[in-house]
TITI-307474 format. One record per residue: residue number from 1; residue in three letters; z, x, y of N, C-alpha, C, O in turn. Coordinates in steps of 0.1 Angstrom, whole numbers, plus 2048, in hexadecimal, padded with zeros to 3 digits. Example, Ala and Ser with C-alpha at 12.3 -4.5 7.8 and 13.67 -1.06 7.14 Angstrom:
2
(pt 1, "Ala", (84E, 884, 7C7), (84E, 87B, 7D3), (84E, 884, 7DF), (855, 88E, 7DF)) (pt 2, "Ser", (847, 880, 7EA), (847, 889, 7F5), (84F, 881, 800), (850, 886, 80B)) 
This chain:
139
(pt 1, "Unk", (3C1, 9E4, 9A8), (3B5, 9E8, 9B1), (3AB, 9EC, 9A5), (3AD, 9F1, 99B)) (pt 2, "Unk", (39C, 9E5, 9AC), (391, 9ED, 9A7), (38F, 9F9, 9AE), (391, 9FC, 9BA)) (pt 3, "Unk", (38B, A01, 9A2), (38B, A12, 9A6), (380, A1A, 99A), (37F, A16, 98F)) (pt 4, "Unk", (37A, A25, 9A1), (376, A2C, 995), (379, A31, 98E), (37C, A3C, 992)) (pt 5, "Unk", (37B, A30, 981), (384, A35, 974), (37E, A46, 972), (385, A4F, 96F)) (pt 6, "Unk", (36F, A47, 975), (36B, A52, 972), (35B, A56, 97D), (351, A4E, 97D)) (pt 7, "Unk", (35B, A5F, 984), (355, A63, 98E), (34C, A70, 989), (350, A7A, 983)) (pt 8, "Unk", (341, A70, 98E), (335, A7C, 98E), (33D, A87, 995), (346, A84, 99C)) (pt 9, "Unk", (33A, A8F, 992), (33F, A9A, 99D), (332, AA7, 99F), (328, AAA, 997)) (pt 10, "Unk", (336, AAD, 9AC), (326, AB5, 9AF), (325, ABD, 9A3), (32F, AC0, 99B)) (pt 11, "Unk", (31B, AC1, 9A2), (319, ACB, 994), (30B, AD4, 999), (304, AD0, 9A3)) (pt 12, "Unk", (308, ADF, 993), (2FE, AEC, 994), (2F6, AE9, 985), (2FD, AE6, 97C)) (pt 13, "Unk", (2EE, AEA, 984), (2E8, AED, 979), (2D9, AF6, 97A), (2D2, AF7, 984)) (pt 14, "Unk", (2D6, AFE, 96C), (2CA, B06, 96B), (2BE, AFC, 968), (2BD, AF3, 960)) (pt 15, "Unk", (2B3, B01, 971), (2A9, AF1, 96D), (2A4, AF3, 960), (2A4, AFE, 95A)) (pt 16, "Unk", (2A1, AEA, 95C), (2A0, AE9, 949), (2AB, AE1, 944), (2A9, AD8, 93C)) (pt 17, "Unk", (2B7, AE5, 949), (2C3, ADE, 943), (2C2, ACF, 942), (2B9, AC9, 948)) (pt 18, "Unk", (2CD, AC9, 93A), (2CE, ABB, 93D), (2DB, AB9, 943), (2E4, AC0, 941)) (pt 19, "Unk", (2DA, AAF, 949), (2E8, AAC, 954), (2EA, A9F, 94D), (2E2, A98, 946)) (pt 20, "Unk", (2FA, A9F, 952), (300, A8D, 949), (30B, A8F, 95A), (311, A98, 95F)) (pt 21, "Unk", (309, A81, 95F), (315, A7B, 96A), (318, A6E, 960), (311, A66, 959)) (pt 22, "Unk", (325, A70, 964), (32C, A65, 95F), (332, A5C, 968), (338, A62, 972)) (pt 23, "Unk", (333, A4B, 968), (339, A46, 974), (33C, A39, 96E), (334, A30, 96C)) (pt 24, "Unk", (34A, A39, 96C), (353, A2B, 967), (35A, A23, 971), (361, A2A, 979)) (pt 25, "Unk", (35A, A18, 972), (362, A11, 97B), (369, A09, 973), (368, A08, 967)) (pt 26, "Unk", (373, A02, 97D), (37D, 9FA, 976), (37F, 9EF, 97E), (386, 9F3, 988)) (pt 27, "Unk", (37B, 9E3, 980), (37C, 9D8, 988), (38D, 9D2, 989), (398, 9D7, 985)) (pt 28, "Unk", (38C, 9C9, 98F), (39C, 9BD, 990), (398, 9B1, 98B), (38C, 9AF, 989)) (pt 29, "Unk", (3A1, 9A8, 989), (39D, 99B, 986), (39D, 99A, 97A), (3A0, 9A4, 973)) (pt 30, "Unk", (39C, 98E, 972), (399, 984, 967), (38A, 98C, 964), (382, 990, 96C)) (pt 31, "Unk", (38A, 98E, 952), (380, 99A, 94E), (372, 996, 94D), (369, 99D, 94A)) (pt 32, "Unk", (36F, 986, 950), (363, 980, 954), (35A, 97F, 961), (359, 975, 968)) (pt 33, "Unk", (355, 988, 963), (351, 988, 96F), (342, 993, 96C), (33E, 999, 962)) (pt 34, "Unk", (33C, 993, 97C), (32E, 99C, 97B), (333, 9AE, 97F), (33A, 9B0, 989)) (pt 35, "Unk", (32E, 9B7, 978), (330, 9C2, 97D), (321, 9CB, 97F), (31A, 9CA, 975)) (pt 36, "Unk", (31F, 9D0, 984), (311, 9D6, 986), (314, 9E7, 989), (31C, 9EC, 991)) (pt 37, "Unk", (30A, 9EC, 981), (30D, 9F8, 984), (302, A02, 986), (2FB, A04, 97C)) (pt 38, "Unk", (2FE, A08, 992), (2F4, A0C, 995), (2F3, A1C, 995), (2FD, A22, 994)) (pt 39, "Unk", (2E6, A25, 997), (2E8, A31, 99C), (2DC, A33, 9A3), (2D0, A2F, 9A1)) (pt 40, "Unk", (2DF, A3A, 9AE), (2D5, A3A, 9B6), (2D3, A4C, 9B9), (2DC, A54, 9B6)) (pt 41, "Unk", (2C5, A4F, 9BE), (2C3, A5C, 9BE), (2BF, A5D, 9CD), (2B6, A55, 9D1)) (pt 42, "Unk", (2C7, A66, 9D7), (2C3, A64, 9E8), (2C2, A77, 9E6), (2CA, A80, 9E4)) (pt 43, "Unk", (2B2, A78, 9E9), (2AE, A85, 9ED), (2AE, A8F, 9FC), (2A4, A94, A01)) (pt 44, "Unk", (2BD, A90, A03), (2C0, A92, A0B), (2CA, A9E, A0A), (2D6, A9D, A07)) (pt 45, "Unk", (2C4, AAB, A0D), (2CD, AB9, A0C), (2D8, AB9, A17), (2E3, ABF, A16)) (pt 46, "Unk", (2D4, AB4, A20), (2E0, AB5, A2E), (2EE, AB5, A22), (2F4, ABF, A20)) (pt 47, "Unk", (2F1, AA8, A1C), (2FF, AAA, A1C), (303, AB7, A15), (30F, ABA, A15)) (pt 48, "Unk", (2FA, ABE, A10), (2FE, ACF, A0A), (303, AD6, A10), (30C, ADD, A0C)) (pt 49, "Unk", (2FF, AD4, A20), (301, ADF, A29), (30D, AE1, A2E), (311, AEB, A33)) (pt 50, "Unk", (316, AD3, A2E), (322, AD4, A35), (32B, ACE, A27), (332, AC4, A28)) (pt 51, "Unk", (32B, AD4, A1C), (32F, ACF, A12), (341, AC9, A13), (345, AC0, A0D)) (pt 52, "Unk", (34A, AD0, A1C), (35A, ACA, A20), (35B, ABE, A25), (363, AB5, A22)) (pt 53, "Unk", (352, ABF, A30), (34F, AB2, A35), (34B, AA5, A2F), (34E, A99, A31)) (pt 54, "Unk", (342, AAB, A24), (33C, A9E, A1E), (343, A9B, A10), (340, A91, A0A)) (pt 55, "Unk", (34B, AA4, A0C), (355, AA0, A00), (360, A95, A07), (365, A8B, A03)) (pt 56, "Unk", (364, A9C, A15), (36C, A95, A17), (36A, A87, A1E), (373, A7F, A1D)) (pt 57, "Unk", (35D, A85, A26), (357, A78, A2A), (352, A6D, A1D), (350, A61, A20)) (pt 58, "Unk", (351, A70, A17), (34A, A68, A0A), (352, A5A, A0A), (34B, A51, A0B)) (pt 59, "Unk", (35A, A59, A09), (366, A51, A05), (361, A47, A15), (365, A3C, A15)) (pt 60, "Unk", (35B, A4B, A20), (35F, A48, A30), (34E, A3C, A30), (34C, A32, A36)) (pt 61, "Unk", (345, A43, A25), (336, A46, A2B), (331, A35, A24), (326, A33, A22)) (pt 62, "Unk", (33B, A2A, A22), (333, A20, A1A), (335, A13, A2D), (33C, A0A, A31)) (pt 63, "Unk", (32A, A1C, A32), (32C, A13, A3F), (31E, A0D, A39), (318, A13, A2F)) (pt 64, "Unk", (31A, 9FD, A42), (30E, 9F6, A3E), (301, 9FE, A3F), (2F7, 9FE, A37)) (pt 65, "Unk", (304, A05, A4B), (2F2, A0C, A4F), (2F0, A18, A45), (2E5, A1E, A45)) (pt 66, "Unk", (2F9, A1B, A3C), (2F3, A25, A2E), (2EF, A22, A26), (2EE, A2B, A1E)) (pt 67, "Unk", (2EA, A15, A22), (2E3, A0D, A19), (2D5, A1A, A18), (2D0, A1D, A22)) (pt 68, "Unk", (2D2, A1F, A0B), (2C9, A25, A0C), (2BA, A22, A11), (2B6, A17, A0F)) (pt 69, "Unk", (2B3, A2C, A17), (2A6, A2A, A1F), (29C, A2D, A15), (29D, A27, A0A)) (pt 70, "Unk", (290, A37, A18), (285, A3A, A13), (288, A45, A0C), (27F, A49, A04)) (pt 71, "Unk", (293, A4A, A0D), (297, A53, A04), (2A1, A53, 9F6), (2A6, A5B, 9EF)) (pt 72, "Unk", (2A1, A47, 9F6), (2AA, A47, 9EC), (2A3, A3E, 9DF), (299, A37, 9E1)) (pt 73, "Unk", (2A9, A3F, 9D0), (2A0, A3C, 9C8), (2AA, A33, 9BE), (2B3, A3A, 9BA)) (pt 74, "Unk", (2A9, A26, 9BA), (2B3, A25, 9AF), (2AC, A24, 9A2), (2A2, A1E, 99D)) (pt 75, "Unk", (2B5, A2C, 99F), (2AF, A34, 98D), (2B5, A29, 984), (2AD, A25, 97B)) (pt 76, "Unk", (2BD, A24, 985), (2BF, A19, 975), (2CC, A13, 97B), (2D3, A19, 983)) (pt 77, "Unk", (2CE, A06, 974), (2D8, 9FB, 978), (2D9, 9F7, 96B), (2CF, 9F7, 964)) (pt 78, "Unk", (2E7, 9F2, 965), (2EF, 9EF, 95E), (2F8, 9E3, 961), (303, 9E5, 967)) (pt 79, "Unk", (2F3, 9D5, 95C), (304, 9CC, 960), (306, 9C5, 955), (2FF, 9C0, 94C)) (pt 80, "Unk", (316, 9C4, 958), (31F, 9C1, 94B), (327, 9B2, 951), (325, 9B0, 95D)) (pt 81, "Unk", (32C, 9AB, 94B), (336, 9A2, 94D), (341, 9A5, 946), (341, 9A4, 93A)) (pt 82, "Unk", (34D, 9A7, 94E), (355, 9AE, 949), (35F, 9B5, 957), (35A, 9B4, 962)) (pt 83, "Unk", (369, 9BB, 955), (372, 9C3, 95E), (36D, 9D4, 95E), (370, 9DB, 967)) (pt 84, "Unk", (367, 9D7, 952), (366, 9E8, 953), (356, 9E9, 950), (350, 9E2, 949)) (pt 85, "Unk", (352, 9F5, 956), (344, 9F8, 956), (340, A08, 957), (344, A10, 960)) (pt 86, "Unk", (33B, A0C, 94E), (33C, A1A, 94E), (328, A1D, 94A), (322, A16, 941)) (pt 87, "Unk", (321, A27, 951), (315, A29, 94E), (312, A38, 951), (310, A3B, 95D)) (pt 88, "Unk", (311, A40, 949), (30B, A50, 949), (2FC, A51, 94D), (2F2, A4E, 946)) (pt 89, "Unk", (2FC, A57, 95B), (2ED, A5A, 95E), (2E9, A68, 954), (2F2, A70, 952)) (pt 90, "Unk", (2DC, A69, 94E), (2DE, A77, 945), (2CE, A78, 94C), (2C6, A6F, 94E)) (pt 91, "Unk", (2CC, A85, 94E), (2C1, A8F, 955), (2BE, A93, 94B), (2C7, A96, 944)) (pt 92, "Unk", (2B1, A96, 947), (2AA, A9E, 93C), (2A3, AA7, 946), (29E, AA4, 950)) (pt 93, "Unk", (2A5, AB4, 941), (29F, ABD, 945), (29B, AC3, 955), (290, AC6, 95A)) (pt 94, "Unk", (2A6, AC2, 95A), (2A3, AC3, 96A), (29B, ACE, 972), (29B, ADA, 96F)) (pt 95, "Unk", (296, AC7, 97B), (28B, AD0, 985), (294, ACE, 992), (29C, AC6, 996)) (pt 96, "Unk", (28C, ADC, 998), (292, ADF, 9A5), (293, AD2, 9AF), (29A, AD2, 9B9)) (pt 97, "Unk", (28D, AC6, 9AB), (286, ABD, 9B4), (28F, AB4, 9B2), (28F, AAA, 9B8)) (pt 98, "Unk", (29A, AB6, 9A6), (2A4, AAC, 9A0), (2AD, AAE, 9AA), (2B6, AA5, 9A7)) (pt 99, "Unk", (2B1, AB4, 9B3), (2BA, ABB, 9BA), (2BD, AAF, 9C5), (2B3, AA9, 9CA)) (pt 100, "Unk", (2CD, AAC, 9C8), (2CC, AA0, 9D2), (2DB, A9D, 9CF), (2E3, AA5, 9CA)) (pt 101, "Unk", (2DC, A92, 9D5), (2E9, A88, 9D5), (2E5, A7D, 9CB), (2DA, A77, 9CD)) (pt 102, "Unk", (2EC, A7B, 9C0), (2EE, A6F, 9B6), (2FB, A68, 9BA), (305, A6D, 9BC)) (pt 103, "Unk", (2F8, A5D, 9BB), (303, A4F, 9C1), (304, A45, 9B3), (2FB, A41, 9AC)) (pt 104, "Unk", (30D, A44, 9B1), (312, A38, 9AA), (316, A2B, 9B0), (31F, A2C, 9B7)) (pt 105, "Unk", (310, A1E, 9AD), (316, A16, 9B6), (31A, A0A, 9AB), (315, A09, 9A0)) (pt 106, "Unk", (324, A04, 9B1), (329, 9F9, 9AA), (329, 9F1, 9B3), (32C, 9F3, 9BF)) (pt 107, "Unk", (325, 9E4, 9AB), (325, 9D6, 9B2), (32F, 9CE, 9AB), (32D, 9CD, 99F)) (pt 108, "Unk", (33A, 9C7, 9AF), (344, 9C2, 9AC), (344, 9B5, 9B0), (344, 9B3, 9BD)) (pt 109, "Unk", (344, 9AA, 9A8), (344, 99B, 9B1), (34C, 993, 9A5), (34A, 98B, 99C)) (pt 110, "Unk", (357, 99C, 9AA), (365, 998, 9A3), (368, 989, 9A7), (36C, 981, 99F)) (pt 111, "Unk", (366, 987, 9B6), (36D, 97E, 9BA), (361, 977, 9C1), (363, 970, 9CB)) (pt 112, "Unk", (358, 977, 9BE), (34B, 96C, 9C3), (345, 974, 9CC), (339, 973, 9CE)) (pt 113, "Unk", (34C, 97F, 9D3), (342, 986, 9DD), (33E, 995, 9D9), (348, 99C, 9D6)) (pt 114, "Unk", (336, 99A, 9D9), (330, 9A4, 9D4), (336, 9B6, 9DB), (330, 9BA, 9E5)) (pt 115, "Unk", (33F, 9BE, 9D7), (344, 9C2, 9DF), (33E, 9D1, 9D8), (340, 9D2, 9CC)) (pt 116, "Unk", (338, 9DC, 9DF), (334, 9E7, 9DB), (33E, 9F4, 9DE), (344, 9F7, 9E8)) (pt 117, "Unk", (33F, 9F8, 9D4), (342, A06, 9D3), (33B, A15, 9CF), (332, A14, 9C6)) (pt 118, "Unk", (33D, A20, 9D5), (331, A25, 9D2), (33C, A34, 9D2), (347, A36, 9D8)) (pt 119, "Unk", (333, A40, 9C8), (339, A4C, 9C9), (32E, A53, 9C5), (324, A4F, 9BE)) (pt 120, "Unk", (32F, A5F, 9CA), (324, A66, 9CC), (324, A75, 9C4), (330, A79, 9C2)) (pt 121, "Unk", (31D, A7D, 9C1), (31E, A89, 9BE), (312, A92, 9C0), (307, A8C, 9BC)) (pt 122, "Unk", (310, A9E, 9C3), (303, AA5, 9C6), (2FF, AB0, 9BB), (307, AB9, 9B7)) (pt 123, "Unk", (2F5, AAE, 9B7), (2EF, AB7, 9AB), (2E5, AC0, 9B1), (2DB, ABD, 9B7)) (pt 124, "Unk", (2E9, ACD, 9AF), (2E2, AD7, 9B2), (2DA, AE2, 9A9), (2E1, AEC, 9A5)) (pt 125, "Unk", (2CF, AE2, 9A6), (2C6, AE8, 99C), (2C2, AF8, 9A0), (2C2, AFB, 9AC)) (pt 126, "Unk", (2C1, AFE, 99A), (2BF, B0E, 99E), (2B3, B10, 991), (2B3, B0E, 985)) (pt 127, "Unk", (2AB, B17, 99A), (29E, B18, 98F), (2A2, B24, 986), (2A6, B2F, 989)) (pt 128, "Unk", (2A0, B1F, 97A), (2A2, B23, 96A), (29C, B36, 96E), (293, B3B, 975)) (pt 129, "Unk", (2A8, B3B, 966), (2A6, B4A, 969), (2A7, B53, 974), (2A0, B5D, 975)) (pt 130, "Unk", (2AF, B4D, 97C), (2B0, B50, 98B), (2BA, B5A, 98A), (2C1, B5C, 980)) (pt 131, "Unk", (2BD, B62, 998), (2C7, B6A, 998), (2D5, B64, 994), (2DE, B69, 98E)) (pt 132, "Unk", (2D2, B56, 99D), (2DD, B50, 99D), (2EE, B54, 9A5), (2EC, B5B, 9AF)) (pt 133, "Unk", (2F9, B50, 9A4), (303, B57, 9AD), (306, B62, 9A9), (303, B62, 99D)) (pt 134, "Unk", (30B, B6D, 9AD), (30E, B78, 9A8), (319, B78, 99A), (318, B7F, 990)) (pt 135, "Unk", (326, B69, 99E), (32E, B6B, 998), (32C, B65, 98A), (334, B65, 981)) (pt 136, "Unk", (31F, B60, 98A), (319, B5A, 97D), (313, B64, 976), (310, B5F, 96B)) (pt 137, "Unk", (311, B6E, 977), (30F, B77, 971), (318, B86, 969), (314, B8E, 961)) (pt 138, "Unk", (323, B84, 96F), (32C, B8B, 96A), (337, B82, 960), (342, B7E, 963)) (pt 139, "Unk", (330, B81, 951), (337, B7E, 94A), (33C, B84, 940), (344, B7D, 93A)) 
């Protein structure tokens, strides 16, 4: 079955750090068909407020009306012909404004119909030199 072999995970970064999110997908069927991978940035902080339900709902959220609206930005697109695709998102010197949900979407055209697969992760950016969490300071 088609599946993500590597998915981005939620992370917390300090402002000024470089961040990398990985996304890899393996399709089904014969090796010569079109696969497209897209990275989207969705600026919605609501997801973070209830982390548990977000984590368990993210598989269920692939509804038609969930197409990104004005608060979603397409960052990059990579297309390949084959059955495997992988694309790392690299963010240099992140700023607090970069905080939000990053979504990796794969459009799989293996049987002539485009199927969309999505996986997302939340990036939290903390101000550099801030107090941080208590457990971070007791090294």
